C-alpha positions, -999 to 999 in steps of 0.1 A, spaced: 85 135 104 68 166 93 30 167 88 19 183 56 -11 182 33 -8 181 -5 -35 188 -30 -52 157 -44 -67 152 -78 -103 148 -67 -110 180 -48 -96 169 -14 -62 172 3 -40 142 11 -26 141 47 11 131 47 41 128 69 77 129 56 113 134 64 126 143 30 153 169 28 156 170 -10 191 157 -11 183 120 -9 193 95 -36 164 72 -26 129 80 -13 103 54 -3 65 61 -5 48 42 23 12 30 18 -7 16 48 -32 -12 53 -70 -12 54 -84 7 84 -49 18 94 -31 51 88 2 68 77 13 67 113 9 30 120 37 13 140 51 -3 108 50 29 88 68 49 116 94 21 122 100 18 84 105 56 80 129 57 110 149 28 97 151 43 62 161 77 76 190 60 95 204 49 61 200 83 45 168 73 27 138 96 26 103 84 34 68 98 29 36 82 42 0 93 34 -35 85 44 -60 68 20 -95 84 18 -115 78 49 -84 68 69 -62 85 95 -64 122 91 -79 122 56 -103 151 54 -129 130 35 -151 100 46 -156 66 31 -177 78 2 -144 89 -14 -127 55 -7 -126 43 -43 -98 24 -61 -93 52 -87 -91 78 -59 -65 57 -41 -45 54 -73 -48 92 -79 -36 99 -44 -5 77 -48 2 95 -81 -1 129 -64 23 118 -36 48 106 -62 45 138 -81 51 157 -48 83 137 -41 95 144 -76 91 181 -70 110 183 -37 136 156 -44 140 156 -82 172 135 -82 159 108 -59 150 73 -71 114 65 -59 105 32 -43 74 18 -27 69 1 7 33 -11 10 13 -31 36 -18 -53 31 -44 -32 13 -17 -6 4 2 -34 -14 -30 -43 -33 -33 -6 -44 4 -4 -53 1 -35 -75 -29 -20 -94 -9 13 -97 21 -6 -112 -2 -23 -136 -24 6 -147 -6 39 -142 25 56 -154 50 58 -125 86 63 -117 93 37 -91 113 6 -101 112 -13 -68 82 -23 -46 84 -41 -13 51 -57 -2 44 -65 34 16 -90 42 1 -81 8 -37 -85 4 -33 -97 -32 -68 -112 -31 -86 -82 -16 -118 -90 -35 -118 -125 -20 -111 -112 15 -142 -90 14 -163 -117 -1 -154 -141 26 -161 -116 54 -194 -103 40 -220 -116 64 -258 -117 55 -262 -87 78 -236 -67 60 -251 -76 26 -285 -64 38 -269 -31 49 -253 -27 15 -285 -35 -3 -306 -13 19 -285 18 25 -255 14 2 -228 11 28 -218 -4 62 -194 10 88 -164 -8 102 -151 -1 137 -130 -30 147 -93 -27 139 -98 7 124 -81 39 134 -114 57 128 -149 44 118 -146 35 82 -176 36 58 -174 9 31 -197 16 2 -213 -7 -24 -193 12 -50 -160 3 -33 -170 -33 -31 -177 -32 -68 -143 -16 -74 -126 -45 -57 -144 -71 -79 -132 -51 -109 -96 -51 -99 -81 -86 -96 -43 -82 -94 -37 -118 -106 -52 -107 -139 -40 -71 -139 -4 -73 -129 21 -85 -155 58 -84 -149 77 -62 -174 49 -38 -183 61 -9 -162 52 24 -179 80 46 -168 92 81 -175 96 87 -213 72 58 -218 100 33 -213 90 -3 -207 110 -17 -177 106 -45 -152 91 -35 -119 111 -55 -93 89 -68 -66 98 -84 -32 74 -97 -7 73 -107 30 44 -127 45 37 -147 75 26 -183 69 0 -180 97 -15 -148 83 -52 -148 94 -63 -119 72 -44 -120 39 -39 -157 29 -3 -169 27 -13 -193 0 -26 -164 -21 6 -144 -16 27 -175 -25 7 -181 -56 11 -144 -67 48 -144 -60 52 -175 -81 31 -160 -109 52 -128 -112 86 -142 -102 89 -121 -70 111 -131 -41 90 -141 -11 104 -141 24 84 -164 45 80 -156 82 73 -189 101 44 -184 125 39 -148 114 4 -134 116 -9 -105 95 7 -77 115 41 -94 117 46 -80 152 59 -112 168 94 -114 184 119 -102 159 94 -100 130 93 -62 127 131 -62 126 131 -88 99 106 -67 78 128 -36 81 160 -54 74 146 -73 44 130 -41 29 162 -20 33 184 -48 18 160 -50 -12 159 -12 -17 197 -7 -14 209 -39 -28 231 -45 2 
């Protein structure tokens, strides 16, 4: 995987890694989870598995994550959507004949769904791993009185646990979450594609029924609402790192992307 930076749309660069040659027929854009990075174990394993099938992959860091040159002040939903759009535009420039797909984990899946609902895009297939479809509720449930005091007093708090680097979470970002409920936003069949065609965005999901971070019941409810195929991993927790679980994620995603 080659490390690159591409220009973003909000006066900062986007840190990426990719293995695209330009000759691929399929390319997957990989979006990581909250506090993670473009080089998470899942992102790396997914890129390698795709590459073994001749499928290109590119992963990128959200603002304030991984090797992003900006801090948490720039972690806003619209910025995340702009970054995904910039990555998609970059892929279209270096692999113009490739069909674009999305592989997204947790928070990245939440962003991808908002992107599908709100933005023009080229991808027709999206695979969601441990999707945090109720991201606003997750934050609401975890907001302690202490964190609320920090938000009210200084406008942010900083997360350290389970984060690749200290992550500043602002009051504005929390407001963004409340304004973006994917259960309300996402409607199957409203995909605004190239030439303004309306097509169905095909969604597949995989989720552990023991997920301690992103509720399995929420994922199941969302899958039923939009008619997405949901693969249930019995005993699977949020990271899906139990015996054989990573392999199942990779195999299920590739089968979905390739249709075989």
